N, CA, C and O atoms as a GROMACS GRO file, in nm:
protein
  436
    1MET      N    1  10.862   9.769   7.530
    1MET     CA    2  10.869   9.895   7.603
    1MET      C    3  10.780   9.999   7.534
    1MET      O    4  10.761   9.999   7.413
    2ILE      N    5  10.728  10.087   7.617
    2ILE     CA    6  10.642  10.195   7.570
    2ILE      C    7  10.715  10.326   7.593
    2ILE      O    8  10.774  10.348   7.698
    3THR      N    9  10.712  10.413   7.494
    3THR     CA   10  10.773  10.545   7.506
    3THR      C   11  10.666  10.646   7.542
    3THR      O   12  10.558  10.649   7.483
    4ILE      N   13  10.696  10.730   7.641
    4ILE     CA   14  10.605  10.835   7.686
    4ILE      C   15  10.680  10.966   7.681
    4ILE      O   16  10.796  10.974   7.723
    5HIS      N   17  10.616  11.069   7.629
    5HIS     CA   18  10.675  11.202   7.621
    5HIS      C   19  10.601  11.293   7.719
    5HIS      O   20  10.480  11.313   7.708
    6MET      N   21  10.675  11.349   7.815
    6MET     CA   22  10.617  11.438   7.916
    6MET      C   23  10.676  11.577   7.900
    6MET      O   24  10.798  11.596   7.906
    7GLN      N   25  10.589  11.673   7.879
    7GLN     CA   26  10.631  11.813   7.867
    7GLN      C   27  10.611  11.881   8.002
    7GLN      O   28  10.502  11.877   8.058
    8ALA      N   29  10.716  11.942   8.052
    8ALA     CA   30  10.705  12.020   8.175
    8ALA      C   31  10.612  12.139   8.150
    8ALA      O   32  10.592  12.179   8.036
    9HIS      N   33  10.557  12.193   8.256
    9HIS     CA   34  10.466  12.306   8.243
    9HIS      C   35  10.536  12.427   8.181
    9HIS      O   36  10.478  12.498   8.098
   10HIS      N   37  10.660  12.451   8.222
   10HIS     CA   38  10.734  12.566   8.173
   10HIS      C   39  10.807  12.528   8.044
   10HIS      O   40  10.888  12.436   8.044
   11PRO      N   41  10.778  12.598   7.934
   11PRO     CA   42  10.837  12.562   7.805
   11PRO      C   43  10.989  12.562   7.802
   11PRO      O   44  11.050  12.496   7.718
   12ALA      N   45  11.052  12.636   7.893
   12ALA     CA   46  11.198  12.641   7.894
   12ALA      C   47  11.258  12.508   7.940
   12ALA      O   48  11.375  12.479   7.913
   13GLN      N   49  11.179  12.427   8.010
   13GLN     CA   50  11.228  12.297   8.055
   13GLN      C   51  11.214  12.196   7.942
   13GLN      O   52  11.113  12.191   7.872
   14ALA      N   53  11.317  12.117   7.926
   14ALA     CA   54  11.317  12.017   7.819
   14ALA      C   55  11.214  11.908   7.847
   14ALA      O   56  11.193  11.870   7.962
   15PRO      N   57  11.149  11.860   7.742
   15PRO     CA   58  11.057  11.747   7.761
   15PRO      C   59  11.134  11.623   7.805
   15PRO      O   60  11.252  11.608   7.776
   16LEU      N   61  11.065  11.536   7.876
   16LEU     CA   62  11.123  11.411   7.921
   16LEU      C   63  11.068  11.297   7.836
   16LEU      O   64  10.950  11.297   7.800
   17THR      N   65  11.151  11.203   7.805
   17THR     CA   66  11.107  11.083   7.736
   17THR      C   67  11.135  10.965   7.828
   17THR      O   68  11.248  10.944   7.871
   18LEU      N   69  11.029  10.889   7.856
   18LEU     CA   70  11.038  10.775   7.947
   18LEU      C   71  11.018  10.646   7.870
   18LEU      O   72  10.950  10.642   7.768
   19GLN      N   73  11.076  10.542   7.921
   19GLN     CA   74  11.049  10.406   7.874
   19GLN      C   75  10.977  10.334   7.987
   19GLN      O   76  11.020  10.340   8.102
   20ALA      N   77  10.868  10.267   7.955
   20ALA     CA   78  10.789  10.200   8.057
   20ALA      C   79  10.742  10.064   8.008
   20ALA      O   80  10.739  10.036   7.888
   21GLN      N   81  10.705   9.981   8.103
   21GLN     CA   82  10.653   9.848   8.073
   21GLN      C   83  10.503   9.852   8.053
   21GLN      O   84  10.433   9.923   8.127
   22PRO      N   85  10.450   9.780   7.958
   22PRO     CA   86  10.305   9.766   7.948
   22PRO      C   87  10.251   9.705   8.078
   22PRO      O   88  10.316   9.622   8.141
   23GLY      N   89  10.132   9.748   8.116
   23GLY     CA   90  10.068   9.694   8.235
   23GLY      C   91  10.087   9.778   8.360
   23GLY      O   92  10.018   9.757   8.459
   24GLN      N   93  10.180   9.872   8.358
   24GLN     CA   94  10.195   9.959   8.474
   24GLN      C   95  10.123  10.090   8.447
   24GLN      O   96  10.092  10.124   8.332
   25SER      N   97  10.096  10.163   8.553
   25SER     CA   98  10.028  10.291   8.536
   25SER      C   99  10.128  10.397   8.491
   25SER      O  100  10.249  10.385   8.513
   26LEU      N  101  10.076  10.500   8.429
   26LEU     CA  102  10.159  10.613   8.390
   26LEU      C  103  10.223  10.675   8.514
   26LEU      O  104  10.338  10.717   8.510
   27MET      N  105  10.149  10.682   8.624
   27MET     CA  106  10.204  10.736   8.748
   27MET      C  107  10.325  10.654   8.794
   27MET      O  108  10.428  10.712   8.831
   28GLN      N  109  10.313  10.522   8.793
   28GLN     CA  110  10.424  10.439   8.838
   28GLN      C  111  10.544  10.454   8.747
   28GLN      O  112  10.658  10.456   8.794
   29ALA      N  113  10.521  10.466   8.617
   29ALA     CA  114  10.631  10.488   8.524
   29ALA      C  115  10.701  10.620   8.555
   29ALA      O  116  10.824  10.627   8.551
   30ALA      N  117  10.623  10.724   8.586
   30ALA     CA  118  10.682  10.855   8.619
   30ALA      C  119  10.762  10.847   8.749
   30ALA      O  120  10.872  10.900   8.758
   31VAL      N  121  10.706  10.780   8.849
   31VAL     CA  122  10.776  10.766   8.978
   31VAL      C  123  10.904  10.685   8.958
   31VAL      O  124  11.010  10.723   9.010
   32ASP      N  125  10.896  10.576   8.885
   32ASP     CA  126  11.015  10.492   8.861
   32ASP      C  127  11.126  10.568   8.789
   32ASP      O  128  11.244  10.537   8.805
   33ASN      N  129  11.087  10.669   8.710
   33ASN     CA  130  11.184  10.749   8.634
   33ASN      C  131  11.214  10.883   8.701
   33ASN      O  132  11.275  10.971   8.640
   34ASN      N  133  11.171  10.899   8.827
   34ASN     CA  134  11.198  11.021   8.905
   34ASN      C  135  11.156  11.149   8.832
   34ASN      O  136  11.231  11.247   8.829
   35VAL      N  137  11.038  11.147   8.773
   35VAL     CA  138  10.989  11.264   8.702
   35VAL      C  139  10.949  11.372   8.801
   35VAL      O  140  10.858  11.350   8.882
   36PRO      N  141  11.014  11.488   8.796
   36PRO     CA  142  10.972  11.597   8.883
   36PRO      C  143  10.834  11.646   8.840
   36PRO      O  144  10.809  11.664   8.721
   37GLY      N  145  10.746  11.667   8.935
   37GLY     CA  146  10.613  11.715   8.902
   37GLY      C  147  10.506  11.610   8.918
   37GLY      O  148  10.387  11.643   8.913
   38ILE      N  149  10.543  11.486   8.938
   38ILE     CA  150  10.446  11.381   8.972
   38ILE      C  151  10.474  11.343   9.117
   38ILE      O  152  10.571  11.274   9.146
   39GLN      N  153  10.389  11.389   9.206
   39GLN     CA  154  10.410  11.365   9.349
   39GLN      C  155  10.361  11.227   9.391
   39GLN      O  156  10.430  11.158   9.466
   40ALA      N  157  10.243  11.188   9.344
   40ALA     CA  158  10.188  11.054   9.373
   40ALA      C  159  10.186  11.025   9.522
   40ALA      O  160  10.226  10.917   9.565
   41ASP      N  161  10.139  11.119   9.600
   41ASP     CA  162  10.140  11.106   9.746
   41ASP      C  163  10.066  10.983   9.797
   41ASP      O  164  10.108  10.924   9.897
   42CYS      N  165   9.957  10.944   9.732
   42CYS     CA  166   9.879  10.830   9.781
   42CYS      C  167   9.924  10.698   9.722
   42CYS      O  168   9.869  10.593   9.755
   43GLY      N  169  10.024  10.701   9.635
   43GLY     CA  170  10.075  10.578   9.578
   43GLY      C  171   9.984  10.513   9.476
   43GLY      O  172   9.998  10.394   9.446
   44GLY      N  173   9.891  10.588   9.423
   44GLY     CA  174   9.803  10.534   9.319
   44GLY      C  175   9.668  10.489   9.369
   44GLY      O  176   9.595  10.420   9.296
   45LEU      N  177   9.632  10.526   9.490
   45LEU     CA  178   9.503  10.486   9.546
   45LEU      C  179   9.389  10.580   9.509
   45LEU      O  180   9.275  10.561   9.550
   46MET      N  181   9.421  10.683   9.431
   46MET     CA  182   9.325  10.783   9.383
   46MET      C  183   9.259  10.857   9.499
   46MET      O  184   9.137  10.874   9.502
   47THR      N  185   9.341  10.901   9.594
   47THR     CA  186   9.289  10.978   9.707
   47THR      C  187   9.358  11.113   9.723
   47THR      O  188   9.331  11.184   9.820
   48CYS      N  189   9.446  11.151   9.629
   48CYS     CA  190   9.519  11.276   9.651
   48CYS      C  191   9.523  11.370   9.530
   48CYS      O  192   9.538  11.491   9.549
   49ALA      N  193   9.510  11.320   9.410
   49ALA     CA  194   9.513  11.400   9.287
   49ALA      C  195   9.648  11.468   9.263
   49ALA      O  196   9.654  11.570   9.193
   50THR      N  197   9.757  11.414   9.320
   50THR     CA  198   9.890  11.473   9.298
   50THR      C  199   9.967  11.403   9.186
   50THR      O  200  10.090  11.412   9.178
   51CYS      N  201   9.894  11.334   9.100
   51CYS     CA  202   9.955  11.274   8.981
   51CYS      C  203   9.883  11.326   8.856
   51CYS      O  204   9.880  11.260   8.752
   52HIS      N  205   9.827  11.444   8.869
   52HIS     CA  206   9.752  11.509   8.761
   52HIS      C  207   9.842  11.531   8.640
   52HIS      O  208   9.954  11.581   8.653
   53VAL      N  209   9.793  11.494   8.522
   53VAL     CA  210   9.859  11.523   8.395
   53VAL      C  211   9.752  11.570   8.298
   53VAL      O  212   9.632  11.550   8.320
   54VAL      N  213   9.796  11.633   8.191
   54VAL     CA  214   9.705  11.673   8.083
   54VAL      C  215   9.748  11.597   7.958
   54VAL      O  216   9.856  11.619   7.904
   55VAL      N  217   9.662  11.508   7.914
   55VAL     CA  218   9.690  11.424   7.797
   55VAL      C  219   9.667  11.506   7.671
   55VAL      O  220   9.565  11.573   7.657
   56HIS      N  221   9.763  11.500   7.581
   56HIS     CA  222   9.750  11.572   7.453
   56HIS      C  223   9.624  11.524   7.384
   56HIS      O  224   9.592  11.405   7.384
   57GLU      N  225   9.552  11.618   7.324
   57GLU     CA  226   9.421  11.587   7.264
   57GLU      C  227   9.426  11.475   7.160
   57GLU      O  228   9.328  11.403   7.143
   58ASP      N  229   9.538  11.461   7.091
   58ASP     CA  230   9.548  11.354   6.990
   58ASP      C  231   9.543  11.214   7.053
   58ASP      O  232   9.516  11.116   6.983
   59TRP      N  233   9.569  11.205   7.182
   59TRP     CA  234   9.575  11.076   7.251
   59TRP      C  235   9.450  11.045   7.334
   59TRP      O  236   9.435  10.933   7.382
   60LEU      N  237   9.362  11.140   7.350
   60LEU     CA  238   9.246  11.120   7.438
   60LEU      C  239   9.160  11.002   7.397
   60LEU      O  240   9.111  10.929   7.483
   61LYS      N  241   9.141  10.981   7.269
   61LYS     CA  242   9.056  10.872   7.223
   61LYS      C  243   9.120  10.735   7.244
   61LYS      O  244   9.052  10.633   7.237
   62GLN      N  245   9.250  10.733   7.268
   62GLN     CA  246   9.320  10.606   7.294
   62GLN      C  247   9.299  10.557   7.437
   62GLN      O  248   9.322  10.440   7.467
   63LEU      N  249   9.255  10.648   7.524
   63LEU     CA  250   9.238  10.613   7.666
   63LEU      C  251   9.097  10.563   7.693
   63LEU      O  252   9.002  10.606   7.627
   64PRO      N  253   9.083  10.472   7.788
   64PRO     CA  254   8.947  10.435   7.828
   64PRO      C  255   8.881  10.554   7.896
   64PRO      O  256   8.949  10.642   7.949
   65PRO      N  257   8.748  10.559   7.893
   65PRO     CA  258   8.680  10.672   7.959
   65PRO      C  259   8.714  10.675   8.107
   65PRO      O  260   8.738  10.572   8.169
   66MET      N  261   8.716  10.796   8.162
   66MET     CA  262   8.744  10.806   8.305
   66MET      C  263   8.621  10.764   8.384
   66MET      O  264   8.507  10.785   8.342
   67GLY      N  265   8.646  10.704   8.499
   67GLY     CA  266   8.537  10.665   8.588
   67GLY      C  267   8.491  10.783   8.671
   67GLY      O  268   8.556  10.888   8.674
   68SER      N  269   8.380  10.766   8.737
   68SER     CA  270   8.324  10.875   8.818
   68SER      C  271   8.416  10.912   8.935
   68SER      O  272   8.420  11.028   8.975
   69ASP      N  273   8.488  10.814   8.992
   69ASP     CA  274   8.580  10.845   9.102
   69ASP      C  275   8.694  10.935   9.055
   69ASP      O  276   8.728  11.032   9.122
   70GLU      N  277   8.752  10.903   8.939
   70GLU     CA  278   8.859  10.988   8.884
   70GLU      C  279   8.804  11.126   8.851
   70GLU      O  280   8.868  11.227   8.881
   71ASP      N  281   8.687  11.130   8.791
   71ASP     CA  282   8.625  11.258   8.756
   71ASP      C  283   8.606  11.343   8.882
   71ASP      O  284   8.631  11.463   8.879
   72GLY      N  285   8.562  11.282   8.989
   72GLY     CA  286   8.544  11.355   9.115
   72GLY      C  287   8.675  11.403   9.174
   72GLY      O  288   8.682  11.515   9.225
   73MET      N  289   8.778  11.320   9.169
   73MET     CA  290   8.909  11.360   9.225
   73MET      C  291   8.971  11.475   9.147
   73MET      O  292   9.046  11.554   9.204
   74LEU      N  293   8.942  11.484   9.020
   74LEU     CA  294   8.999  11.594   8.940
   74LEU      C  295   8.948  11.730   8.986
   74LEU      O  296   9.007  11.832   8.951
   75ALA      N  297   8.843  11.733   9.064
   75ALA     CA  298   8.795  11.859   9.123
   75ALA      C  299   8.891  11.910   9.230
   75ALA      O  300   8.884  12.026   9.270
   76PHE      N  301   8.980  11.824   9.278
   76PHE     CA  302   9.071  11.860   9.386
   76PHE      C  303   9.214  11.886   9.340
   76PHE      O  304   9.304  11.898   9.423
   77THR      N  305   9.236  11.896   9.211
   77THR     CA  306   9.371  11.925   9.163
   77THR      C  307   9.409  12.069   9.196
   77THR      O  308   9.324  12.157   9.202
   78ALA      N  309   9.537  12.092   9.216
   78ALA     CA  310   9.586  12.226   9.250
   78ALA      C  311   9.572  12.322   9.131
   78ALA      O  312   9.548  12.441   9.150
   79GLN      N  313   9.588  12.270   9.012
   79GLN     CA  314   9.577  12.353   8.891
   79GLN      C  315   9.441  12.333   8.828
   79GLN      O  316   9.379  12.228   8.844
   80THR      N  317   9.395  12.431   8.759
   80THR     CA  318   9.265  12.424   8.694
   80THR      C  319   9.258  12.305   8.600
   80THR      O  320   9.350  12.280   8.522
   81ARG      N  321   9.149  12.235   8.608
   81ARG     CA  322   9.126  12.121   8.521
   81ARG      C  323   9.116  12.169   8.376
   81ARG      O  324   9.056  12.273   8.348
   82GLU      N  325   9.174  12.092   8.286
   82GLU     CA  326   9.173  12.125   8.143
   82GLU      C  327   9.113  12.009   8.065
   82GLU      O  328   9.098  11.899   8.118
   83LEU      N  329   9.080  12.034   7.939
   83LEU     CA  330   9.045  11.925   7.851
   83LEU      C  331   9.167  11.834   7.847
   83LEU      O  332   9.278  11.880   7.820
   84GLY      N  333   9.150  11.710   7.873
   84GLY     CA  334   9.263  11.618   7.875
   84GLY      C  335   9.318  11.592   8.013
   84GLY      O  336   9.407  11.508   8.028
   85SER      N  337   9.267  11.660   8.116
   85SER     CA  338   9.314  11.634   8.253
   85SER      C  339   9.276  11.492   8.294
   85SER      O  340   9.162  11.450   8.279
   86ARG      N  341   9.375  11.422   8.345
   86ARG     CA  342   9.355  11.286   8.395
   86ARG      C  343   9.447  11.265   8.514
   86ARG      O  344   9.544  11.338   8.532
   87LEU      N  345   9.417  11.165   8.593
   87LEU     CA  346   9.508  11.122   8.699
   87LEU      C  347   9.594  11.011   8.639
   87LEU      O  348   9.543  10.912   8.589
   88SER      N  349   9.724  11.030   8.645
   88SER     CA  350   9.813  10.933   8.581
   88SER      C  351   9.808  10.796   8.646
   88SER      O  352   9.847  10.696   8.585
   89CYS      N  353   9.760  10.789   8.771
   89CYS     CA  354   9.746  10.658   8.835
   89CYS      C  355   9.635  10.576   8.771
   89CYS      O  356   9.628  10.454   8.792
   90GLN      N  357   9.549  10.640   8.694
   90GLN     CA  358   9.436  10.570   8.631
   90GLN      C  359   9.461  10.540   8.483
   90GLN      O  360   9.373  10.486   8.415
   91ILE      N  361   9.578  10.573   8.435
   91ILE     CA  362   9.612  10.544   8.295
   91ILE      C  363   9.703  10.423   8.294
   91ILE      O  364   9.822  10.433   8.326
   92MET      N  365   9.647  10.310   8.256
   92MET     CA  366   9.726  10.187   8.246
   92MET      C  367   9.791  10.183   8.108
   92MET      O  368   9.724  10.200   8.006
   93LEU      N  369   9.920  10.161   8.106
   93LEU     CA  370   9.996  10.166   7.981
   93LEU      C  371   9.980  10.036   7.902
   93LEU      O  372   9.994   9.926   7.955
   94THR      N  373   9.951  10.054   7.775
   94THR     CA  374   9.939   9.942   7.682
   94THR      C  375  10.022   9.976   7.558
   94THR      O  376  10.066  10.089   7.540
   95GLU      N  377  10.044   9.877   7.474
   95GLU     CA  378  10.119   9.900   7.350
   95GLU      C  379  10.053  10.008   7.265
   95GLU      O  380  10.122  10.080   7.192
   96ALA      N  381   9.921  10.020   7.273
   96ALA     CA  382   9.849  10.122   7.196
   96ALA      C  383   9.886  10.264   7.239
   96ALA      O  384   9.861  10.359   7.165
   97LEU      N  385   9.944  10.278   7.357
   97LEU     CA  386   9.982  10.410   7.408
   97LEU      C  387  10.130  10.443   7.384
   97LEU      O  388  10.182  10.541   7.438
   98ASP      N  389  10.196  10.362   7.304
   98ASP     CA  390  10.336  10.390   7.271
   98ASP      C  391  10.345  10.525   7.200
   98ASP      O  392  10.283  10.545   7.096
   99GLY      N  393  10.422  10.618   7.257
   99GLY     CA  394  10.435  10.752   7.203
   99GLY      C  395  10.345  10.854   7.273
   99GLY      O  396  10.341  10.970   7.233
  100LEU      N  397  10.273  10.811   7.377
  100LEU     CA  398  10.181  10.898   7.450
  100LEU      C  399  10.247  11.031   7.486
  100LEU      O  400  10.362  11.035   7.528
  101GLN      N  401  10.170  11.140   7.469
  101GLN     CA  402  10.219  11.275   7.502
  101GLN      C  403  10.131  11.334   7.611
  101GLN      O  404  10.009  11.339   7.599
  102VAL      N  405  10.196  11.378   7.719
  102VAL     CA  406  10.125  11.444   7.828
  102VAL      C  407  10.202  11.567   7.871
  102VAL      O  408  10.322  11.580   7.849
  103LYS      N  409  10.129  11.659   7.934
  103LYS     CA  410  10.189  11.781   7.987
  103LYS      C  411  10.169  11.778   8.139
  103LYS      O  412  10.065  11.733   8.188
  104LEU      N  413  10.268  11.826   8.211
  104LEU     CA  414  10.258  11.834   8.355
  104LEU      C  415  10.202  11.970   8.396
  104LEU      O  416  10.232  12.070   8.332
  105PRO      N  417  10.121  11.974   8.499
  105PRO     CA  418  10.071  12.104   8.548
  105PRO      C  419  10.183  12.182   8.617
  105PRO      O  420  10.289  12.127   8.647
  106ALA      N  421  10.158  12.309   8.642
  106ALA     CA  422  10.258  12.394   8.709
  106ALA      C  423  10.290  12.341   8.848
  106ALA      O  424  10.404  12.351   8.893
  107SER      N  425  10.190  12.286   8.914
  107SER     CA  426  10.210  12.237   9.051
  107SER      C  427  10.107  12.131   9.082
  107SER      O  428   9.997  12.131   9.025
  108GLN      N  429  10.141  12.040   9.172
  108GLN     CA  430  10.045  11.942   9.220
  108GLN      C  431   9.985  11.986   9.354
  108GLN      O  432   9.892  11.922   9.404
  109TYR      N  433  10.038  12.095   9.412
  109TYR     CA  434   9.989  12.145   9.542
  109TYR      C  435   9.939  12.288   9.528
  109TYR      O  436   9.894  12.347   9.626
   0.00000   0.00000   0.00000
């Protein structure tokens, strides 16, 4: 199992800790755990950008580089793109990502 730490946009909200299986996407892990703030309207087809997360800078080097399609879709996020902005449907969970830290944007719409 892989542990993922998700911080809500508002600091008053408690962070969420998820357990996920290697091989699934971060988006699917969030959906399976009913994480508020991950809408995933397209189901992971990378056509909606409603699974936007901001990966903590310490973890960015652990991720594969984003492809041009993901980079283009990040232009359509509801919240301003930040360093570390990624689509969670494009982050495949591996043992190397155990302990991954991400922040949720204020809104996906």
